[in-house]
Biopython code that builds the backbone (N, CA, C, O; Angstrom):
import numpy as np
from Bio.PDB.StructureBuilder import StructureBuilder

atoms = [
    (1, "MET", "N", (1.285, -20.576, -15.240)),
    (1, "MET", "CA", (-0.120, -20.970, -15.100)),
    (1, "MET", "C", (-1.117, -20.160, -15.907)),
    (1, "MET", "O", (-1.582, -20.497, -16.995)),
    (2, "PHE", "N", (-1.405, -18.967, -15.185)),
    (2, "PHE", "CA", (-2.084, -17.978, -15.728)),
    (2, "PHE", "C", (-1.658, -16.759, -15.930)),
    (2, "PHE", "O", (-2.391, -15.774, -16.022)),
    (3, "GLY", "N", (-0.128, -16.767, -16.029)),
    (3, "GLY", "CA", (0.564, -15.585, -16.249)),
    (3, "GLY", "C", (0.688, -14.766, -15.133)),
    (3, "GLY", "O", (1.043, -13.634, -15.460)),
    (4, "PHE", "N", (0.534, -14.907, -13.983)),
    (4, "PHE", "CA", (0.591, -14.381, -12.582)),
    (4, "PHE", "C", (1.831, -14.300, -12.080)),
    (4, "PHE", "O", (2.390, -15.361, -11.801)),
    (5, "ARG", "N", (2.446, -13.185, -11.882)),
    (5, "ARG", "CA", (3.848, -13.058, -11.392)),
    (5, "ARG", "C", (3.956, -11.904, -10.330)),
    (5, "ARG", "O", (3.581, -10.795, -10.712)),
    (6, "ILE", "N", (4.367, -12.013, -9.195)),
    (6, "ILE", "CA", (4.710, -11.061, -8.125)),
    (6, "ILE", "C", (5.876, -10.399, -8.784)),
    (6, "ILE", "O", (6.917, -10.984, -9.085)),
    (7, "ASN", "N", (5.617, -9.108, -8.989)),
    (7, "ASN", "CA", (7.008, -8.447, -9.407)),
    (7, "ASN", "C", (7.859, -8.079, -8.428)),
    (7, "ASN", "O", (9.057, -8.340, -8.529)),
    (8, "GLN", "N", (7.245, -7.291, -7.135)),
    (8, "GLN", "CA", (7.693, -6.731, -5.911)),
    (8, "GLN", "C", (7.220, -7.370, -4.715)),
    (8, "GLN", "O", (6.517, -6.732, -3.932)),
    (9, "PRO", "N", (7.602, -8.822, -4.446)),
    (9, "PRO", "CA", (7.330, -9.559, -3.147)),
    (9, "PRO", "C", (7.380, -8.861, -1.748)),
    (9, "PRO", "O", (6.542, -9.002, -0.858)),
    (10, "ARG", "N", (8.629, -7.995, -1.700)),
    (10, "ARG", "CA", (8.958, -7.156, -0.562)),
    (10, "ARG", "C", (7.669, -6.158, -0.068)),
    (10, "ARG", "O", (7.020, -6.173, 0.978)),
    (11, "THR", "N", (7.565, -5.139, -1.473)),
    (11, "THR", "CA", (6.298, -4.351, -1.339)),
    (11, "THR", "C", (5.098, -4.728, -1.035)),
    (11, "THR", "O", (4.439, -4.173, -0.156)),
    (12, "LEU", "N", (4.587, -5.941, -1.892)),
    (12, "LEU", "CA", (3.437, -6.523, -1.459)),
    (12, "LEU", "C", (3.357, -7.185, 0.015)),
    (12, "LEU", "O", (2.268, -7.211, 0.589)),
    (13, "LEU", "N", (4.249, -7.597, 0.484)),
    (13, "LEU", "CA", (4.008, -8.025, 2.075)),
    (13, "LEU", "C", (4.265, -6.801, 3.014)),
    (13, "LEU", "O", (4.127, -7.002, 4.221)),
    (14, "ILE", "N", (4.615, -5.590, 2.598)),
    (14, "ILE", "CA", (4.653, -4.512, 3.326)),
    (14, "ILE", "C", (3.453, -3.956, 3.209)),
    (14, "ILE", "O", (3.020, -3.324, 4.173)),
    (15, "LYS", "N", (2.737, -4.063, 2.112)),
    (15, "LYS", "CA", (1.279, -3.593, 1.924)),
    (15, "LYS", "C", (0.238, -4.605, 2.589)),
    (15, "LYS", "O", (-0.908, -4.215, 2.812)),
    (16, "ILE", "N", (0.599, -5.779, 2.876)),
    (16, "ILE", "CA", (-0.392, -6.605, 3.196)),
    (16, "ILE", "C", (-0.388, -6.424, 4.863)),
    (16, "ILE", "O", (-1.306, -6.562, 5.672)),
    (17, "VAL", "N", (0.782, -6.120, 5.017)),
    (17, "VAL", "CA", (0.891, -5.769, 6.793)),
    (17, "VAL", "C", (0.414, -4.898, 7.478)),
    (17, "VAL", "O", (0.008, -4.953, 8.639)),
    (18, "VAL", "N", (0.467, -3.728, 6.482)),
    (18, "VAL", "CA", (-0.054, -2.325, 6.630)),
    (18, "VAL", "C", (-1.745, -2.544, 6.698)),
    (18, "VAL", "O", (-2.372, -2.011, 7.613)),
    (19, "ILE", "N", (-2.264, -3.160, 5.923)),
    (19, "ILE", "CA", (-3.473, -3.330, 5.864)),
    (19, "ILE", "C", (-4.109, -4.518, 7.002)),
    (19, "ILE", "O", (-4.906, -4.199, 7.884)),
    (20, "PHE", "N", (-3.708, -5.627, 6.843)),
    (20, "PHE", "CA", (-3.944, -6.524, 7.875)),
    (20, "PHE", "C", (-3.833, -6.189, 9.585)),
    (20, "PHE", "O", (-4.774, -6.135, 10.377)),
    (21, "VAL", "N", (-2.826, -6.050, 9.780)),
    (21, "VAL", "CA", (-2.489, -5.629, 11.227)),
    (21, "VAL", "C", (-3.463, -4.690, 12.071)),
    (21, "VAL", "O", (-3.953, -4.971, 13.165)),
    (22, "PRO", "N", (-3.621, -3.666, 11.432)),
    (22, "PRO", "CA", (-4.350, -2.697, 12.247)),
    (22, "PRO", "C", (-5.902, -3.022, 12.027)),
    (22, "PRO", "O", (-6.755, -2.514, 12.755)),
    (23, "VAL", "N", (-6.150, -3.700, 11.216)),
    (23, "VAL", "CA", (-7.667, -4.282, 10.677)),
    (23, "VAL", "C", (-7.768, -5.469, 12.105)),
    (23, "VAL", "O", (-8.608, -5.396, 13.002)),
    (24, "PHE", "N", (-6.802, -6.394, 12.000)),
    (24, "PHE", "CA", (-6.916, -7.194, 12.833)),
    (24, "PHE", "C", (-7.149, -7.038, 14.510)),
    (24, "PHE", "O", (-7.917, -7.620, 15.276)),
    (25, "ALA", "N", (-6.256, -6.113, 14.693)),
    (25, "ALA", "CA", (-6.322, -5.532, 15.968)),
    (25, "ALA", "C", (-7.400, -5.021, 16.264)),
    (25, "ALA", "O", (-7.924, -5.394, 17.314)),
    (26, "MET", "N", (-8.065, -4.017, 15.444)),
    (26, "MET", "CA", (-9.449, -3.299, 15.592)),
    (26, "MET", "C", (-10.218, -4.348, 15.994)),
    (26, "MET", "O", (-10.829, -4.323, 17.063)),
    (27, "ALA", "N", (-10.251, -5.419, 15.117)),
    (27, "ALA", "CA", (-11.689, -6.478, 15.283)),
    (27, "ALA", "C", (-11.281, -7.338, 16.253)),
    (27, "ALA", "O", (-12.306, -7.823, 16.731)),
    (28, "HIS", "N", (-10.344, -7.770, 16.782)),
    (28, "HIS", "CA", (-9.982, -8.380, 18.114)),
    (28, "HIS", "C", (-10.126, -7.603, 19.268)),
    (28, "HIS", "O", (-10.406, -8.199, 20.308)),
    (29, "PHE", "N", (-10.004, -6.519, 19.285)),
    (29, "PHE", "CA", (-9.915, -5.489, 20.593)),
    (29, "PHE", "C", (-11.086, -4.978, 20.810)),
    (29, "PHE", "O", (-11.342, -4.591, 21.950)),
    (30, "THR", "N", (-11.971, -4.870, 19.864)),
    (30, "THR", "CA", (-13.197, -3.906, 19.771)),
    (30, "THR", "C", (-14.501, -5.057, 19.784)),
    (30, "THR", "O", (-15.464, -4.857, 20.525)),
    (31, "GLN", "N", (-14.437, -6.218, 18.934)),
    (31, "GLN", "CA", (-15.524, -6.994, 18.561)),
    (31, "GLN", "C", (-16.822, -6.334, 18.005)),
    (31, "GLN", "O", (-17.961, -6.756, 18.208)),
    (32, "ASN", "N", (-16.510, -5.326, 17.332)),
    (32, "ASN", "CA", (-17.535, -4.506, 16.436)),
    (32, "ASN", "C", (-16.880, -4.069, 15.109)),
    (32, "ASN", "O", (-15.766, -3.588, 14.905)),
    (33, "MET", "N", (-17.958, -4.392, 14.204)),
    (33, "MET", "CA", (-17.743, -4.390, 12.667)),
    (33, "MET", "C", (-17.847, -2.731, 12.372)),
    (33, "MET", "O", (-17.614, -2.264, 11.257)),
    (34, "VAL", "N", (-18.205, -1.964, 13.461)),
    (34, "VAL", "CA", (-18.443, -0.470, 13.087)),
    (34, "VAL", "C", (-17.166, -0.125, 13.053)),
    (34, "VAL", "O", (-16.887, 0.634, 12.124)),
    (35, "TYR", "N", (-15.966, -0.543, 14.022)),
    (35, "TYR", "CA", (-14.892, 0.166, 13.936)),
    (35, "TYR", "C", (-13.699, -0.584, 12.671)),
    (35, "TYR", "O", (-12.764, 0.034, 12.161)),
    (36, "VAL", "N", (-13.989, -1.723, 12.452)),
    (36, "VAL", "CA", (-13.213, -2.480, 11.744)),
    (36, "VAL", "C", (-13.560, -1.842, 9.963)),
    (36, "VAL", "O", (-12.658, -1.901, 9.127)),
    (37, "LEU", "N", (-14.563, -1.429, 9.704)),
    (37, "LEU", "CA", (-14.445, -0.962, 8.455)),
    (37, "LEU", "C", (-13.794, 0.386, 8.121)),
    (37, "LEU", "O", (-12.930, 0.452, 7.246)),
    (38, "PRO", "N", (-14.229, 1.539, 8.859)),
    (38, "PRO", "CA", (-13.294, 2.421, 8.568)),
    (38, "PRO", "C", (-11.772, 1.982, 9.035)),
    (38, "PRO", "O", (-10.937, 2.696, 8.478)),
    (39, "THR", "N", (-11.338, 1.240, 9.694)),
    (39, "THR", "CA", (-9.666, 1.033, 9.874)),
    (39, "THR", "C", (-9.579, 0.453, 8.293)),
    (39, "THR", "O", (-8.862, 1.005, 7.457)),
    (40, "LEU", "N", (-10.351, -0.661, 8.009)),
    (40, "LEU", "CA", (-9.944, -1.276, 6.517)),
    (40, "LEU", "C", (-9.770, -0.390, 5.412)),
    (40, "LEU", "O", (-8.972, -0.626, 4.505)),
    (41, "ALA", "N", (-10.516, 0.651, 5.465)),
    (41, "ALA", "CA", (-10.578, 1.844, 4.265)),
    (41, "ALA", "C", (-9.501, 2.683, 4.470)),
    (41, "ALA", "O", (-8.972, 3.236, 3.505)),
    (42, "ILE", "N", (-8.996, 2.900, 5.914)),
    (42, "ILE", "CA", (-7.773, 3.666, 6.367)),
    (42, "ILE", "C", (-6.477, 2.931, 5.762)),
    (42, "ILE", "O", (-5.523, 3.497, 5.229)),
    (43, "GLY", "N", (-6.643, 1.568, 5.956)),
    (43, "GLY", "CA", (-5.773, 0.938, 5.746)),
    (43, "GLY", "C", (-5.251, 0.675, 4.458)),
    (43, "GLY", "O", (-4.069, 0.443, 4.203)),
    (44, "VAL", "N", (-6.300, 0.729, 3.568)),
    (44, "VAL", "CA", (-6.349, 0.236, 1.899)),
    (44, "VAL", "C", (-5.831, 1.685, 1.289)),
    (44, "VAL", "O", (-5.256, 1.720, 0.202)),
    (45, "LEU", "N", (-6.031, 2.650, 1.922)),
    (45, "LEU", "CA", (-5.653, 3.984, 1.425)),
    (45, "LEU", "C", (-4.154, 4.152, 1.868)),
    (45, "LEU", "O", (-3.544, 4.860, 1.067)),
    (46, "PHE", "N", (-3.616, 3.837, 2.603)),
    (46, "PHE", "CA", (-2.113, 4.051, 3.004)),
    (46, "PHE", "C", (-1.304, 2.891, 2.336)),
    (46, "PHE", "O", (-0.225, 3.022, 1.757)),
    (47, "GLY", "N", (-2.028, 1.702, 2.520)),
    (47, "GLY", "CA", (-1.407, 0.475, 1.358)),
    (47, "GLY", "C", (-1.187, 0.794, 0.216)),
    (47, "GLY", "O", (-0.069, 0.699, -0.290)),
    (48, "GLY", "N", (-2.291, 1.259, -0.432)),
    (48, "GLY", "CA", (-2.105, 1.356, -1.898)),
    (48, "GLY", "C", (-1.164, 2.640, -2.382)),
    (48, "GLY", "O", (-0.741, 2.793, -3.528)),
    (49, "SER", "N", (-0.971, 3.369, -1.456)),
    (49, "SER", "CA", (0.044, 4.354, -1.922)),
    (49, "SER", "C", (1.464, 4.356, -1.534)),
    (49, "SER", "O", (2.225, 5.309, -1.702)),
    (50, "ILE", "N", (1.830, 2.995, -0.898)),
    (50, "ILE", "CA", (3.005, 2.406, -0.980)),
    (50, "ILE", "C", (3.571, 2.141, -2.434)),
    (50, "ILE", "O", (2.988, 1.447, -3.267)),
    (51, "ASN", "N", (4.703, 2.737, -2.620)),
    (51, "ASN", "CA", (4.745, 2.299, -4.025)),
    (51, "ASN", "C", (6.632, 1.836, -4.025)),
    (51, "ASN", "O", (7.438, 2.453, -3.329)),
    (52, "GLY", "N", (6.925, 0.965, -4.708)),
    (52, "GLY", "CA", (8.246, 0.412, -4.377)),
    (52, "GLY", "C", (9.282, 1.042, -5.330)),
    (52, "GLY", "O", (10.497, 1.103, -5.140)),
    (53, "ASP", "N", (8.524, 1.540, -6.481)),
    (53, "ASP", "CA", (9.500, 2.473, -7.185)),
    (53, "ASP", "C", (9.779, 3.720, -6.469)),
    (53, "ASP", "O", (9.002, 4.448, -5.851)),
    (54, "THR", "N", (11.555, 3.865, -6.756)),
    (54, "THR", "CA", (12.223, 5.129, -5.983)),
    (54, "THR", "C", (12.076, 6.499, -6.890)),
    (54, "THR", "O", (12.212, 7.682, -6.580)),
    (55, "LYS", "N", (11.711, 5.791, -8.263)),
    (55, "LYS", "CA", (12.048, 7.021, -9.206)),
    (55, "LYS", "C", (10.509, 7.496, -9.520)),
    (55, "LYS", "O", (9.667, 6.643, -9.802)),
    (56, "THR", "N", (10.244, 8.599, -9.472)),
    (56, "THR", "CA", (8.765, 9.574, -9.752)),
    (56, "THR", "C", (9.101, 9.844, -11.215)),
    (56, "THR", "O", (10.154, 9.849, -11.852)),
    (57, "ASP", "N", (7.656, 10.094, -11.551)),
    (57, "ASP", "CA", (7.353, 10.852, -12.877)),
    (57, "ASP", "C", (7.693, 12.367, -12.772)),
    (57, "ASP", "O", (8.019, 12.947, -13.808)),
    (58, "TYR", "N", (7.651, 12.922, -11.815)),
    (58, "TYR", "CA", (8.598, 14.281, -11.724)),
    (58, "TYR", "C", (9.892, 14.359, -12.164)),
    (58, "TYR", "O", (10.251, 15.176, -13.012)),
    (59, "ASP", "N", (10.663, 13.506, -11.607)),
    (59, "ASP", "CA", (12.023, 13.095, -11.601)),
    (59, "ASP", "C", (12.271, 13.065, -13.222)),
    (59, "ASP", "O", (13.053, 13.760, -13.871)),
    (60, "ASP", "N", (11.326, 12.002, -13.702)),
    (60, "ASP", "CA", (11.464, 12.039, -15.157)),
    (60, "ASP", "C", (11.379, 13.102, -15.980)),
    (60, "ASP", "O", (12.207, 13.378, -16.849)),
    (61, "ALA", "N", (10.128, 13.872, -15.659)),
    (61, "ALA", "CA", (10.280, 15.059, -16.379)),
    (61, "ALA", "C", (11.153, 16.241, -16.366)),
    (61, "ALA", "O", (11.425, 17.039, -17.263)),
    (62, "GLU", "N", (11.555, 16.164, -15.062)),
    (62, "GLU", "CA", (12.577, 17.210, -14.810)),
    (62, "GLU", "C", (14.081, 17.057, -15.473)),
    (62, "GLU", "O", (14.866, 17.978, -15.697)),
    (63, "ALA", "N", (14.282, 15.594, -15.738)),
    (63, "ALA", "CA", (15.721, 15.140, -16.304)),
    (63, "ALA", "C", (15.515, 15.467, -18.035)),
    (63, "ALA", "O", (16.432, 15.837, -18.768)),
    (64, "GLU", "N", (14.438, 15.288, -18.361)),
    (64, "GLU", "CA", (14.111, 15.624, -19.974)),
    (64, "GLU", "C", (14.126, 16.860, -20.451)),
    (64, "GLU", "O", (14.733, 17.206, -21.465)),
    (65, "SER", "N", (13.326, 17.713, -19.595)),
    (65, "SER", "CA", (13.541, 19.166, -19.742)),
    (65, "SER", "C", (14.857, 19.801, -19.624)),
    (65, "SER", "O", (15.032, 20.851, -20.243)),
    (66, "GLY", "N", (15.807, 19.314, -18.917)),
    (66, "GLY", "CA", (17.281, 19.797, -19.129)),
    (66, "GLY", "C", (17.328, 20.822, -18.287)),
    (66, "GLY", "O", (18.440, 21.350, -18.309)),
    (67, "ASP", "N", (16.471, 21.396, -17.448)),
    (67, "ASP", "CA", (16.731, 22.221, -16.346)),
    (67, "ASP", "C", (17.210, 21.912, -15.079)),
    (67, "ASP", "O", (16.542, 21.241, -14.292)),
    (68, "SER", "N", (18.212, 22.306, -14.843)),
    (68, "SER", "CA", (18.964, 22.125, -13.524)),
    (68, "SER", "C", (19.074, 23.057, -12.363)),
    (68, "SER", "O", (19.733, 22.736, -11.373)),
]
sb = StructureBuilder()
sb.init_structure("model")
sb.init_model(0)
sb.init_chain("A")
sb.init_seg("    ")
for serial, (resi, resn, name, xyz) in enumerate(atoms, 1):
    if name == "N":
        sb.init_residue(resn, " ", resi, " ")
    sb.init_atom(name, np.array(xyz, "f"), 0.0, 1.0, " ", f" {name:<3s}", serial, name[0])
structure = sb.get_structure()
C-alpha cells in the first residue's frame, strides 16, 4: 500500500511488550500520570535499545582490519 513492511516482527513485538507492560501496570496501580510519564520514558529507552541484529559494527571493523 504505502511501502510499509515490518522486517522483524518478533523484535517489534518484544519492544512493544517492554514499553507497554510497565506503563500499563504503573497507570493501573497508581492512577497518577506523575508516575506514568517517567515509566514511559524509561520504557522507550529500553525498548529502543533492543536490536534484532546479532552482528555489531565492532565485529565488522575487527574483521576488516585482519587483527585476531
